[in-house]
All heavy atoms as TSV, in Angstrom:
chain	resi	resn	atom	element	x	y	z
A	1	MET	N	N	0.205	-14.046	11.305
A	1	MET	CA	C	0.347	-12.911	10.230
A	1	MET	C	C	-0.588	-13.448	9.100
A	1	MET	O	O	-0.465	-14.494	8.609
A	1	MET	CB	C	1.854	-12.727	9.827
A	1	MET	CG	C	1.884	-11.719	8.703
A	1	MET	SD	S	3.529	-10.955	8.514
A	1	MET	CE	C	4.480	-12.227	7.645
A	2	SER	N	N	-1.389	-12.609	8.452
A	2	SER	CA	C	-2.187	-12.784	7.372
A	2	SER	C	C	-1.556	-12.161	6.144
A	2	SER	O	O	-0.902	-11.119	6.237
A	2	SER	CB	C	-3.632	-12.465	7.599
A	2	SER	OG	O	-3.696	-11.124	7.673
A	3	THR	N	N	-1.912	-12.679	5.013
A	3	THR	CA	C	-1.442	-12.016	3.688
A	3	THR	C	C	-2.562	-11.622	2.864
A	3	THR	O	O	-3.525	-12.286	2.734
A	3	THR	CB	C	-0.605	-13.139	2.942
A	3	THR	OG1	O	0.508	-13.612	3.786
A	3	THR	CG2	C	-0.120	-12.440	1.657
A	4	ILE	N	N	-2.422	-10.348	2.300
A	4	ILE	CA	C	-3.408	-9.795	1.367
A	4	ILE	C	C	-2.606	-9.391	0.209
A	4	ILE	O	O	-1.593	-8.856	0.225
A	4	ILE	CB	C	-3.990	-8.556	1.941
A	4	ILE	CG1	C	-4.738	-8.891	3.176
A	4	ILE	CG2	C	-4.944	-7.885	0.925
A	4	ILE	CD1	C	-5.271	-7.648	4.046
A	5	THR	N	N	-3.085	-9.891	-1.011
A	5	THR	CA	C	-2.341	-9.519	-2.278
A	5	THR	C	C	-3.431	-8.740	-3.215
A	5	THR	O	O	-4.540	-9.244	-3.249
A	5	THR	CB	C	-1.982	-10.848	-3.000
A	5	THR	OG1	O	-1.143	-11.571	-2.171
A	5	THR	CG2	C	-1.129	-10.516	-4.272
A	6	PHE	N	N	-2.883	-7.778	-3.730
A	6	PHE	CA	C	-3.756	-6.973	-4.724
A	6	PHE	C	C	-2.745	-6.297	-5.655
A	6	PHE	O	O	-1.636	-6.002	-5.514
A	6	PHE	CB	C	-4.726	-6.018	-3.946
A	6	PHE	CG	C	-3.964	-4.991	-3.151
A	6	PHE	CD1	C	-3.523	-3.701	-3.609
A	6	PHE	CD2	C	-3.844	-5.237	-1.852
A	6	PHE	CE1	C	-2.983	-2.816	-2.835
A	6	PHE	CE2	C	-3.225	-4.343	-0.997
A	6	PHE	CZ	C	-2.858	-3.052	-1.508
A	7	THR	N	N	-3.375	-5.759	-6.846
A	7	THR	CA	C	-2.674	-4.987	-7.692
A	7	THR	C	C	-3.163	-3.549	-7.564
A	7	THR	O	O	-4.418	-3.284	-7.477
A	7	THR	CB	C	-2.972	-5.533	-9.136
A	7	THR	OG1	O	-2.601	-6.884	-9.199
A	7	THR	CG2	C	-2.183	-4.745	-10.221
A	8	ALA	N	N	-2.358	-2.589	-7.580
A	8	ALA	CA	C	-2.557	-1.212	-7.572
A	8	ALA	C	C	-1.661	-0.294	-8.481
A	8	ALA	O	O	-0.525	-0.714	-8.695
A	8	ALA	CB	C	-2.547	-0.699	-6.076
A	9	SER	N	N	-2.073	0.882	-8.647
A	9	SER	CA	C	-1.227	1.861	-9.307
A	9	SER	C	C	-0.769	2.707	-8.274
A	9	SER	O	O	-1.323	3.089	-7.173
A	9	SER	CB	C	-2.051	2.634	-10.390
A	9	SER	OG	O	-2.453	1.821	-11.341
A	10	ILE	N	N	0.432	3.453	-8.576
A	10	ILE	CA	C	0.953	4.495	-7.701
A	10	ILE	C	C	0.620	5.769	-8.247
A	10	ILE	O	O	0.846	6.052	-9.357
A	10	ILE	CB	C	2.520	4.331	-7.681
A	10	ILE	CG1	C	2.841	2.845	-7.128
A	10	ILE	CG2	C	3.063	5.375	-6.695
A	10	ILE	CD1	C	4.279	2.589	-7.100
A	11	GLN	N	N	0.049	6.646	-7.299
A	11	GLN	CA	C	-0.259	7.996	-7.781
A	11	GLN	C	C	0.410	8.910	-6.791
A	11	GLN	O	O	0.113	8.900	-5.588
A	11	GLN	CB	C	-1.755	8.264	-7.737
A	11	GLN	CG	C	-2.641	7.370	-8.613
A	11	GLN	CD	C	-2.265	7.727	-10.117
A	11	GLN	OE1	O	-2.040	8.837	-10.505
A	11	GLN	NE2	N	-2.141	6.725	-11.004
A	12	ASP	N	N	1.276	9.849	-7.133
A	12	ASP	CA	C	2.012	10.812	-6.343
A	12	ASP	C	C	2.679	10.083	-5.130
A	12	ASP	O	O	2.693	10.575	-4.036
A	12	ASP	CB	C	1.056	11.946	-5.885
A	12	ASP	CG	C	0.569	12.620	-6.953
A	12	ASP	OD1	O	1.323	12.897	-8.027
A	12	ASP	OD2	O	-0.651	13.161	-6.950
A	13	GLY	N	N	3.245	8.867	-5.420
A	13	GLY	CA	C	3.925	8.140	-4.327
A	13	GLY	C	C	3.000	7.432	-3.337
A	13	GLY	O	O	3.525	6.877	-2.272
A	14	VAL	N	N	1.813	7.319	-3.633
A	14	VAL	CA	C	0.733	6.679	-2.629
A	14	VAL	C	C	0.184	5.423	-3.402
A	14	VAL	O	O	-0.217	5.441	-4.524
A	14	VAL	CB	C	-0.350	7.597	-2.323
A	14	VAL	CG1	C	-1.378	6.926	-1.495
A	14	VAL	CG2	C	0.212	8.776	-1.625
A	15	ILE	N	N	0.190	4.318	-2.723
A	15	ILE	CA	C	-0.511	3.045	-3.147
A	15	ILE	C	C	-1.831	3.024	-2.348
A	15	ILE	O	O	-1.847	2.873	-1.180
A	15	ILE	CB	C	0.242	1.889	-2.881
A	15	ILE	CG1	C	1.683	1.921	-3.510
A	15	ILE	CG2	C	-0.380	0.625	-3.261
A	15	ILE	CD1	C	2.673	0.836	-3.166
A	16	GLU	N	N	-2.923	2.969	-3.270
A	16	GLU	CA	C	-4.201	2.975	-2.595
A	16	GLU	C	C	-4.614	1.570	-2.396
A	16	GLU	O	O	-4.498	0.723	-3.200
A	16	GLU	CB	C	-5.291	3.712	-3.376
A	16	GLU	CG	C	-6.614	3.769	-2.845
A	16	GLU	CD	C	-7.638	4.752	-3.505
A	16	GLU	OE1	O	-7.100	5.620	-4.216
A	16	GLU	OE2	O	-8.760	4.583	-3.184
A	17	ILE	N	N	-5.153	1.290	-1.145
A	17	ILE	CA	C	-5.694	-0.067	-0.769
A	17	ILE	C	C	-7.054	-0.170	-1.356
A	17	ILE	O	O	-7.924	0.767	-1.148
A	17	ILE	CB	C	-5.698	-0.195	0.680
A	17	ILE	CG1	C	-4.332	-0.087	1.205
A	17	ILE	CG2	C	-6.293	-1.501	1.087
A	17	ILE	CD1	C	-4.122	0.037	2.780
A	18	PRO	N	N	-7.277	-1.306	-2.067
A	18	PRO	CA	C	-8.758	-1.411	-2.689
A	18	PRO	C	C	-9.749	-1.567	-1.567
A	18	PRO	O	O	-9.493	-1.999	-0.431
A	18	PRO	CB	C	-8.579	-2.792	-3.451
A	18	PRO	CG	C	-7.159	-3.044	-3.702
A	18	PRO	CD	C	-6.430	-2.309	-2.480
A	19	GLU	N	N	-11.009	-1.171	-1.858
A	19	GLU	CA	C	-12.134	-1.067	-0.998
A	19	GLU	C	C	-12.287	-2.392	-0.180
A	19	GLU	O	O	-12.450	-2.395	0.922
A	19	GLU	CB	C	-13.380	-0.694	-1.580
A	19	GLU	CG	C	-13.430	0.794	-1.976
A	19	GLU	CD	C	-13.410	1.798	-0.874
A	19	GLU	OE1	O	-14.017	1.443	0.304
A	19	GLU	OE2	O	-12.781	2.797	-0.976
A	20	GLU	N	N	-12.204	-3.512	-0.931
A	20	GLU	CA	C	-12.484	-4.780	-0.323
A	20	GLU	C	C	-11.417	-5.227	0.669
A	20	GLU	O	O	-11.708	-6.165	1.545
A	20	GLU	CB	C	-12.471	-5.858	-1.426
A	20	GLU	CG	C	-11.184	-6.126	-2.131
A	20	GLU	CD	C	-11.234	-5.441	-3.478
A	20	GLU	OE1	O	-11.830	-4.354	-3.683
A	20	GLU	OE2	O	-10.411	-5.901	-4.343
A	21	HIS	N	N	-10.388	-4.443	0.812
A	21	HIS	CA	C	-9.271	-4.790	1.912
A	21	HIS	C	C	-9.243	-3.766	2.907
A	21	HIS	O	O	-8.630	-3.925	4.011
A	21	HIS	CB	C	-7.890	-4.929	1.213
A	21	HIS	CG	C	-7.843	-6.070	0.325
A	21	HIS	ND1	N	-8.073	-7.401	0.635
A	21	HIS	CD2	C	-7.560	-6.131	-0.984
A	21	HIS	CE1	C	-7.889	-8.070	-0.408
A	21	HIS	NE2	N	-7.637	-7.407	-1.461
A	22	LYS	N	N	-9.969	-2.711	2.773
A	22	LYS	CA	C	-9.769	-1.446	3.702
A	22	LYS	C	C	-10.350	-1.876	5.076
A	22	LYS	O	O	-9.856	-1.457	6.158
A	22	LYS	CB	C	-10.520	-0.170	3.219
A	22	LYS	CG	C	-9.672	0.492	2.058
A	22	LYS	CD	C	-10.368	1.708	1.714
A	22	LYS	CE	C	-9.566	2.493	0.622
A	22	LYS	NZ	N	-10.106	3.727	0.168
A	23	LYS	N	N	-11.346	-2.769	5.193
A	23	LYS	CA	C	-11.913	-3.202	6.447
A	23	LYS	C	C	-10.835	-4.004	7.347
A	23	LYS	O	O	-10.834	-3.920	8.594
A	23	LYS	CB	C	-13.198	-4.108	6.195
A	23	LYS	CG	C	-14.343	-3.254	5.662
A	23	LYS	CD	C	-15.586	-4.285	5.433
A	23	LYS	CE	C	-16.139	-4.020	4.205
A	23	LYS	NZ	N	-17.088	-4.998	3.729
A	24	GLU	N	N	-10.105	-4.743	6.594
A	24	GLU	CA	C	-9.069	-5.548	7.230
A	24	GLU	C	C	-7.866	-4.806	7.790
A	24	GLU	O	O	-7.164	-5.193	8.674
A	24	GLU	CB	C	-8.526	-6.678	6.247
A	24	GLU	CG	C	-9.628	-7.594	5.834
A	24	GLU	CD	C	-8.971	-8.497	4.599
A	24	GLU	OE1	O	-8.061	-9.223	4.945
A	24	GLU	OE2	O	-9.475	-8.396	3.473
A	25	LEU	N	N	-7.712	-3.495	7.119
A	25	LEU	CA	C	-6.510	-2.771	7.488
A	25	LEU	C	C	-6.915	-1.448	8.077
A	25	LEU	O	O	-7.683	-0.653	7.289
A	25	LEU	CB	C	-5.690	-2.587	6.153
A	25	LEU	CG	C	-5.182	-3.821	5.558
A	25	LEU	CD1	C	-4.483	-3.512	4.192
A	25	LEU	CD2	C	-4.120	-4.483	6.370
A	26	GLY	N	N	-6.804	-1.188	9.246
A	26	GLY	CA	C	-7.147	0.032	9.887
A	26	GLY	C	C	-6.029	1.030	10.013
A	26	GLY	O	O	-4.854	0.656	9.933
A	27	ASN	N	N	-6.468	2.204	10.425
A	27	ASN	CA	C	-5.467	3.305	10.562
A	27	ASN	C	C	-4.473	2.788	11.872
A	27	ASN	O	O	-4.962	2.285	12.832
A	27	ASN	CB	C	-6.100	4.615	11.057
A	27	ASN	CG	C	-6.703	5.320	9.919
A	27	ASN	OD1	O	-6.200	5.083	8.645
A	27	ASN	ND2	N	-7.567	6.176	10.097
A	28	GLY	N	N	-3.177	2.919	11.595
A	28	GLY	CA	C	-2.299	2.544	12.684
A	28	GLY	C	C	-1.760	1.055	12.664
A	28	GLY	O	O	-0.944	0.710	13.554
A	29	ASP	N	N	-2.498	0.252	11.771
A	29	ASP	CA	C	-1.947	-1.060	11.644
A	29	ASP	C	C	-0.410	-1.036	11.102
A	29	ASP	O	O	-0.123	-0.255	10.271
A	29	ASP	CB	C	-2.812	-1.855	10.702
A	29	ASP	CG	C	-4.246	-2.354	11.259
A	29	ASP	OD1	O	-4.236	-2.235	12.537
A	29	ASP	OD2	O	-5.029	-2.850	10.505
A	30	SER	N	N	0.281	-2.068	11.641
A	30	SER	CA	C	1.617	-2.214	11.172
A	30	SER	C	C	1.563	-3.237	10.087
A	30	SER	O	O	1.007	-4.276	10.266
A	30	SER	CB	C	2.553	-2.548	12.333
A	30	SER	OG	O	3.865	-2.765	11.816
A	31	VAL	N	N	2.088	-2.850	8.918
A	31	VAL	CA	C	2.162	-3.880	7.765
A	31	VAL	C	C	3.468	-3.871	7.157
A	31	VAL	O	O	4.344	-3.025	7.278
A	31	VAL	CB	C	1.095	-3.305	6.621
A	31	VAL	CG1	C	-0.269	-3.328	7.213
A	31	VAL	CG2	C	1.412	-2.031	6.169
A	32	LYS	N	N	3.702	-5.063	6.560
A	32	LYS	CA	C	4.929	-5.270	5.723
A	32	LYS	C	C	4.501	-5.133	4.205
A	32	LYS	O	O	3.664	-5.887	3.787
A	32	LYS	CB	C	5.593	-6.622	6.031
A	32	LYS	CG	C	6.880	-6.802	5.253
A	32	LYS	CD	C	7.327	-8.149	5.613
A	32	LYS	CE	C	8.652	-8.514	4.903
A	32	LYS	NZ	N	9.119	-9.842	5.204
A	33	VAL	N	N	5.251	-4.237	3.455
A	33	VAL	CA	C	4.988	-4.096	2.056
A	33	VAL	C	C	5.991	-4.702	1.201
A	33	VAL	O	O	7.188	-4.313	1.446
A	33	VAL	CB	C	4.679	-2.597	1.811
A	33	VAL	CG1	C	4.334	-2.418	0.329
A	33	VAL	CG2	C	3.504	-2.007	2.640
A	34	THR	N	N	5.747	-5.401	0.204
A	34	THR	CA	C	6.766	-5.909	-0.842
A	34	THR	C	C	6.107	-5.407	-2.235
A	34	THR	O	O	4.966	-5.706	-2.526
A	34	THR	CB	C	6.742	-7.436	-0.851
A	34	THR	OG1	O	7.191	-7.834	0.473
A	34	THR	CG2	C	7.782	-7.815	-1.824
A	35	VAL	N	N	6.891	-4.679	-2.885
A	35	VAL	CA	C	6.455	-4.152	-4.194
A	35	VAL	C	C	7.151	-4.938	-5.303
A	35	VAL	O	O	8.417	-5.067	-5.310
A	35	VAL	CB	C	6.851	-2.671	-4.328
A	35	VAL	CG1	C	6.528	-2.141	-5.685
A	35	VAL	CG2	C	6.130	-1.823	-3.173
A	36	VAL	N	N	6.342	-5.436	-6.276
A	36	VAL	CA	C	6.864	-6.184	-7.414
A	36	VAL	C	C	6.336	-5.416	-8.562
A	36	VAL	O	O	5.196	-5.372	-8.879
A	36	VAL	CB	C	6.457	-7.596	-7.422
A	36	VAL	CG1	C	6.816	-8.274	-8.603
A	36	VAL	CG2	C	6.739	-8.309	-6.208
A	37	LYS	N	N	7.234	-4.704	-9.309
A	37	LYS	CA	C	6.924	-3.883	-10.464
A	37	LYS	C	C	6.735	-4.773	-11.682
A	37	LYS	O	O	7.643	-5.654	-11.995
A	37	LYS	CB	C	7.943	-2.955	-10.706
A	37	LYS	CG	C	7.648	-2.000	-11.912
A	37	LYS	CD	C	8.674	-0.851	-12.035
A	37	LYS	CE	C	8.437	-0.029	-13.233
A	37	LYS	NZ	N	9.409	0.906	-13.569
A	38	LYS	N	N	5.605	-4.666	-12.388
A	38	LYS	CA	C	5.299	-5.437	-13.584
A	38	LYS	C	C	6.263	-4.855	-14.618
A	38	LYS	O	O	6.289	-3.657	-14.934
A	38	LYS	CB	C	3.920	-5.310	-14.007
A	38	LYS	CG	C	2.960	-6.025	-13.092
A	38	LYS	CD	C	1.569	-5.964	-13.613
A	38	LYS	CE	C	0.619	-6.685	-12.763
A	38	LYS	NZ	N	-0.758	-6.658	-13.329
A	39	LYS	N	N	7.006	-5.717	-15.401
A	39	LYS	CA	C	7.835	-5.250	-16.530
A	39	LYS	C	C	7.093	-5.152	-17.777
A	39	LYS	O	O	6.039	-5.886	-17.950
A	39	LYS	CB	C	8.887	-6.276	-16.834
A	39	LYS	CG	C	10.036	-6.285	-15.675
A	39	LYS	CD	C	11.154	-7.209	-16.205
A	39	LYS	CE	C	12.279	-6.941	-15.336
A	39	LYS	NZ	N	13.516	-7.868	-15.870
A	40	THR	N	N	7.442	-4.329	-18.603
A	40	THR	CA	C	6.830	-4.182	-19.911
A	40	THR	C	C	7.251	-5.457	-20.647
A	40	THR	O	O	8.330	-5.954	-20.493
A	40	THR	CB	C	7.193	-2.912	-20.676
A	40	THR	OG1	O	8.658	-2.920	-20.755
A	40	THR	CG2	C	6.757	-1.643	-19.892
A	41	PRO	N	N	6.273	-5.985	-21.471
A	41	PRO	CA	C	6.630	-7.234	-22.226
A	41	PRO	C	C	7.869	-7.006	-23.207
A	41	PRO	O	O	7.967	-5.978	-23.798
A	41	PRO	CB	C	5.367	-7.446	-23.043
A	41	PRO	CG	C	4.463	-6.317	-22.921
A	41	PRO	CD	C	4.980	-5.503	-21.739
A	42	MET	N	N	8.700	-8.082	-23.080
A	42	MET	CA	C	9.851	-7.955	-24.003
A	42	MET	C	C	9.619	-8.922	-25.184
A	42	MET	O	O	8.803	-9.873	-25.100
A	42	MET	CB	C	11.139	-8.385	-23.179
A	42	MET	CG	C	11.384	-7.515	-22.144
A	42	MET	SD	S	13.038	-7.677	-21.460
A	42	MET	CE	C	13.771	-6.327	-22.254
A	43	THR	N	N	10.371	-8.752	-26.203
A	43	THR	CA	C	10.240	-9.655	-27.422
A	43	THR	C	C	11.087	-10.931	-27.228
A	43	THR	O	O	10.869	-11.827	-28.073
A	43	THR	CB	C	10.592	-8.892	-28.716
A	43	THR	OG1	O	11.918	-8.490	-28.580
A	43	THR	CG2	C	9.752	-7.719	-28.979
A	44	GLY	N	N	11.902	-10.966	-26.293
A	44	GLY	CA	C	12.685	-12.107	-26.155
A	44	GLY	C	C	14.102	-11.978	-25.455
A	44	GLY	O	O	14.357	-10.883	-25.051
A	45	ILE	N	N	14.872	-13.059	-25.481
A	45	ILE	CA	C	16.066	-12.972	-24.812
A	45	ILE	C	C	17.072	-12.056	-25.410
A	45	ILE	O	O	17.940	-11.421	-24.750
A	45	ILE	CB	C	16.717	-14.416	-24.613
A	45	ILE	CG1	C	17.983	-14.455	-23.805
A	45	ILE	CG2	C	17.006	-15.008	-26.005
A	45	ILE	CD1	C	17.755	-14.117	-22.355
A	46	ILE	N	N	17.003	-11.912	-26.792
A	46	ILE	CA	C	17.932	-11.032	-27.457
A	46	ILE	C	C	17.709	-9.575	-26.900
A	46	ILE	O	O	18.647	-8.880	-26.676
A	46	ILE	CB	C	17.778	-11.066	-29.010
A	46	ILE	CG1	C	17.989	-12.506	-29.538
A	46	ILE	CG2	C	18.684	-10.056	-29.629
A	46	ILE	CD1	C	19.454	-13.062	-29.271
A	47	GLU	N	N	16.504	-9.140	-26.932
A	47	GLU	CA	C	16.296	-7.775	-26.373
A	47	GLU	C	C	16.710	-7.570	-24.893
A	47	GLU	O	O	17.283	-6.568	-24.595
A	47	GLU	CB	C	14.746	-7.418	-26.556
A	47	GLU	CG	C	14.498	-5.952	-26.165
A	47	GLU	CD	C	13.001	-5.566	-26.445
A	47	GLU	OE1	O	12.311	-6.291	-27.115
A	47	GLU	OE2	O	12.680	-4.467	-25.961
A	48	GLU	N	N	16.498	-8.589	-24.183
A	48	GLU	CA	C	16.892	-8.628	-22.772
A	48	GLU	C	C	18.435	-8.424	-22.688
A	48	GLU	O	O	18.952	-7.657	-21.852
A	48	GLU	CB	C	16.453	-9.875	-21.973
A	48	GLU	CG	C	17.042	-10.031	-20.700
A	48	GLU	CD	C	16.343	-9.111	-19.601
A	48	GLU	OE1	O	15.173	-8.617	-19.823
A	48	GLU	OE2	O	17.019	-8.861	-18.644
A	49	LEU	N	N	19.130	-9.174	-23.504
A	49	LEU	CA	C	20.585	-9.019	-23.402
A	49	LEU	C	C	21.093	-7.722	-23.988
A	49	LEU	O	O	22.063	-7.121	-23.587
A	49	LEU	CB	C	21.191	-10.266	-24.179
A	49	LEU	CG	C	21.209	-11.572	-23.536
A	49	LEU	CD1	C	21.527	-12.677	-24.502
A	49	LEU	CD2	C	21.979	-11.585	-22.316
A	50	ILE	N	N	20.383	-7.178	-25.052
A	50	ILE	CA	C	20.811	-5.868	-25.548
A	50	ILE	C	C	20.618	-4.897	-24.526
A	50	ILE	O	O	21.436	-4.030	-24.296
A	50	ILE	CB	C	19.828	-5.566	-26.891
A	50	ILE	CG1	C	20.413	-6.416	-28.090
A	50	ILE	CG2	C	20.092	-4.103	-27.198
A	50	ILE	CD1	C	19.422	-6.384	-29.175
A	51	ASN	N	N	19.521	-4.940	-23.663
A	51	ASN	CA	C	19.286	-3.901	-22.622
A	51	ASN	C	C	20.030	-4.005	-21.506
A	51	ASN	O	O	20.348	-3.171	-20.687
A	51	ASN	CB	C	17.765	-3.932	-22.328
A	51	ASN	CG	C	16.892	-3.406	-23.462
A	51	ASN	OD1	O	17.275	-2.607	-24.251
A	51	ASN	ND2	N	15.655	-3.986	-23.465
A	52	ASN	N	N	20.493	-5.292	-21.275
A	52	ASN	CA	C	21.300	-5.711	-20.093
A	52	ASN	C	C	22.353	-6.637	-20.346
A	52	ASN	O	O	22.350	-7.863	-20.055
A	52	ASN	CB	C	20.395	-6.438	-18.888
A	52	ASN	CG	C	19.243	-5.540	-18.614
A	52	ASN	OD1	O	19.419	-4.480	-18.050
A	52	ASN	ND2	N	18.050	-5.981	-18.980
A	53	PRO	N	N	23.397	-6.174	-21.043
A	53	PRO	CA	C	24.527	-7.100	-21.522
A	53	PRO	C	C	25.290	-7.750	-20.316
A	53	PRO	O	O	25.341	-7.059	-19.329
A	53	PRO	CB	C	25.388	-6.202	-22.382
A	53	PRO	CG	C	25.114	-4.770	-21.970
A	53	PRO	CD	C	23.699	-4.761	-21.421
A	54	ILE	N	N	25.660	-9.012	-20.552
A	54	ILE	CA	C	26.451	-9.629	-19.598
A	54	ILE	C	C	27.915	-9.117	-19.843
A	54	ILE	O	O	28.455	-9.167	-20.818
A	54	ILE	CB	C	26.350	-11.145	-19.712
A	54	ILE	CG1	C	24.901	-11.558	-19.602
A	54	ILE	CG2	C	27.196	-11.917	-18.772
A	54	ILE	CD1	C	24.619	-13.001	-19.965
A	55	LYS	N	N	28.506	-8.737	-18.642
A	55	LYS	CA	C	29.847	-8.233	-18.691
A	55	LYS	C	C	30.922	-9.426	-18.479
A	55	LYS	O	O	30.757	-10.130	-17.432
A	55	LYS	CB	C	30.033	-7.158	-17.714
A	55	LYS	CG	C	29.046	-6.013	-18.008
A	55	LYS	CD	C	29.580	-4.725	-17.631
A	55	LYS	CE	C	28.714	-3.602	-17.652
A	55	LYS	NZ	N	27.824	-3.422	-18.754
A	56	VAL	N	N	31.732	-9.701	-19.268
A	56	VAL	CA	C	32.709	-10.771	-19.185
A	56	VAL	C	C	34.172	-10.126	-19.269
A	56	VAL	O	O	34.437	-9.393	-20.094
A	56	VAL	CB	C	32.650	-11.826	-20.252
A	56	VAL	CG1	C	33.612	-12.889	-20.108
A	56	VAL	CG2	C	31.262	-12.353	-20.316
A	57	LYS	N	N	34.963	-10.410	-18.152
A	57	LYS	CA	C	36.270	-9.765	-18.102
A	57	LYS	C	C	37.134	-10.340	-19.271
A	57	LYS	O	O	37.107	-11.496	-19.626
A	57	LYS	CB	C	36.964	-10.284	-16.726
A	57	LYS	CG	C	38.369	-9.660	-16.555
A	57	LYS	CD	C	38.829	-10.119	-15.212
A	57	LYS	CE	C	40.242	-9.454	-14.980
A	57	LYS	NZ	N	40.829	-9.860	-13.747
A	58	ASP	N	N	37.897	-9.375	-19.810
A	58	ASP	CA	C	38.770	-9.636	-20.989
A	58	ASP	C	C	38.061	-10.134	-22.257
A	58	ASP	O	O	38.698	-10.913	-23.022
A	58	ASP	CB	C	39.905	-10.702	-20.513
A	58	ASP	CG	C	40.742	-10.117	-19.457
A	58	ASP	OD1	O	40.949	-8.887	-19.353
A	58	ASP	OD2	O	41.199	-10.974	-18.573
A	59	PHE	N	N	36.950	-9.778	-22.484
A	59	PHE	CA	C	36.092	-10.138	-23.611
A	59	PHE	C	C	36.517	-9.418	-24.794
A	59	PHE	O	O	36.724	-8.232	-24.809
A	59	PHE	CB	C	34.633	-9.955	-23.296
A	59	PHE	CG	C	33.787	-10.211	-24.584
A	59	PHE	CD1	C	33.586	-11.502	-25.077
A	59	PHE	CD2	C	33.344	-9.088	-25.338
A	59	PHE	CE1	C	32.775	-11.661	-26.282
A	59	PHE	CE2	C	32.523	-9.333	-26.458
A	59	PHE	CZ	C	32.328	-10.630	-26.878
A	60	THR	N	N	36.684	-10.025	-25.923
A	60	THR	CA	C	37.073	-9.516	-27.151
A	60	THR	C	C	36.033	-9.914	-28.115
A	60	THR	O	O	35.907	-11.046	-28.519
A	60	THR	CB	C	38.473	-9.954	-27.660
A	60	THR	OG1	O	39.472	-9.702	-26.638
A	60	THR	CG2	C	38.917	-9.145	-28.972
A	61	PRO	N	N	35.248	-8.895	-28.604
A	61	PRO	CA	C	34.200	-9.279	-29.651
A	61	PRO	C	C	34.748	-9.672	-30.929
A	61	PRO	O	O	35.948	-9.428	-31.356
A	61	PRO	CB	C	33.466	-7.874	-29.835
A	61	PRO	CG	C	34.343	-6.964	-29.432
A	61	PRO	CD	C	35.330	-7.526	-28.297
A	62	LEU	N	N	33.983	-10.524	-31.681
A	62	LEU	CA	C	34.438	-10.979	-33.044
A	62	LEU	C	C	34.529	-9.825	-33.990
A	62	LEU	O	O	33.723	-8.908	-33.871
A	62	LEU	CB	C	33.460	-11.945	-33.566
A	62	LEU	CG	C	33.158	-13.272	-32.767
A	62	LEU	CD1	C	32.091	-14.148	-33.294
A	62	LEU	CD2	C	34.569	-14.153	-32.803
A	63	THR	N	N	35.336	-9.992	-34.834
A	63	THR	CA	C	35.378	-8.964	-35.920
A	63	THR	C	C	34.193	-9.303	-36.963
A	63	THR	O	O	33.546	-10.334	-36.905
A	63	THR	CB	C	36.722	-9.038	-36.810
A	63	THR	OG1	O	36.687	-10.390	-37.516
A	63	THR	CG2	C	37.979	-8.952	-35.873
A	64	ARG	N	N	33.912	-8.300	-37.824
A	64	ARG	CA	C	32.856	-8.594	-38.772
A	64	ARG	C	C	33.024	-9.818	-39.524
A	64	ARG	O	O	32.047	-10.606	-39.709
A	64	ARG	CB	C	32.732	-7.310	-39.599
A	64	ARG	CG	C	31.487	-7.327	-40.514
A	64	ARG	CD	C	31.503	-6.138	-41.346
A	64	ARG	NE	N	30.246	-6.128	-42.178
A	64	ARG	CZ	C	29.252	-5.238	-41.909
A	64	ARG	NH1	N	29.293	-4.295	-41.101
A	64	ARG	NH2	N	28.149	-5.353	-42.656
A	65	ASP	N	N	34.241	-9.960	-40.012
A	65	ASP	CA	C	34.576	-11.140	-40.870
A	65	ASP	C	C	34.396	-12.474	-40.056
A	65	ASP	O	O	33.872	-13.486	-40.472
A	65	ASP	CB	C	35.955	-11.043	-41.372
A	65	ASP	CG	C	36.149	-10.039	-42.486
A	65	ASP	OD1	O	34.965	-9.698	-43.182
A	65	ASP	OD2	O	37.190	-9.549	-42.793
A	66	GLU	N	N	34.859	-12.379	-38.797
A	66	GLU	CA	C	34.788	-13.641	-37.957
A	66	GLU	C	C	33.295	-13.942	-37.660
A	66	GLU	O	O	32.936	-15.148	-37.738
A	66	GLU	CB	C	35.508	-13.426	-36.611
A	66	GLU	CG	C	37.046	-13.437	-36.698
A	66	GLU	CD	C	37.647	-12.935	-35.490
A	66	GLU	OE1	O	37.066	-12.226	-34.689
A	66	GLU	OE2	O	38.769	-13.427	-35.244
A	67	ALA	N	N	32.537	-12.921	-37.423
A	67	ALA	CA	C	31.054	-13.136	-37.245
A	67	ALA	C	C	30.442	-13.738	-38.405
A	67	ALA	O	O	29.394	-14.502	-38.182
A	67	ALA	CB	C	30.431	-11.880	-36.844
A	68	HIS	N	N	30.778	-13.402	-39.570
A	68	HIS	CA	C	30.173	-13.900	-40.700
A	68	HIS	C	C	30.564	-15.197	-41.337
A	68	HIS	O	O	30.175	-15.750	-42.293
A	68	HIS	CB	C	30.265	-12.833	-41.885
A	68	HIS	CG	C	29.319	-11.657	-41.685
A	68	HIS	ND1	N	28.014	-11.631	-41.901
A	68	HIS	CD2	C	29.634	-10.455	-41.074
A	68	HIS	CE1	C	27.462	-10.561	-41.531
A	68	HIS	NE2	N	28.417	-9.706	-41.033
A	69	GLU	N	N	31.621	-15.671	-40.711
A	69	GLU	CA	C	32.249	-17.074	-41.105
A	69	GLU	C	C	31.345	-18.228	-40.769
A	69	GLU	O	O	30.729	-18.306	-39.820
A	69	GLU	CB	C	33.594	-17.401	-40.437
A	69	GLU	CG	C	34.670	-16.595	-41.072
A	69	GLU	CD	C	35.984	-16.876	-40.356
A	69	GLU	OE1	O	36.147	-17.711	-39.638
A	69	GLU	OE2	O	37.018	-16.130	-40.862
């Protein structure tokens, strides 16, 4: 098995194979596809946690006064 790696955009659900790889991949070839979506850059761990909070069973957040102590 050989591996080809390239970056492409999706248009109407279709991933176009770059010209330089089309010779290696013919019609009817069986291929395995792995898609890795590039994330938009984040400003840091705080934004990551705000967007994807960690859920902890029986968690009680600090009150405003406790947070400012």
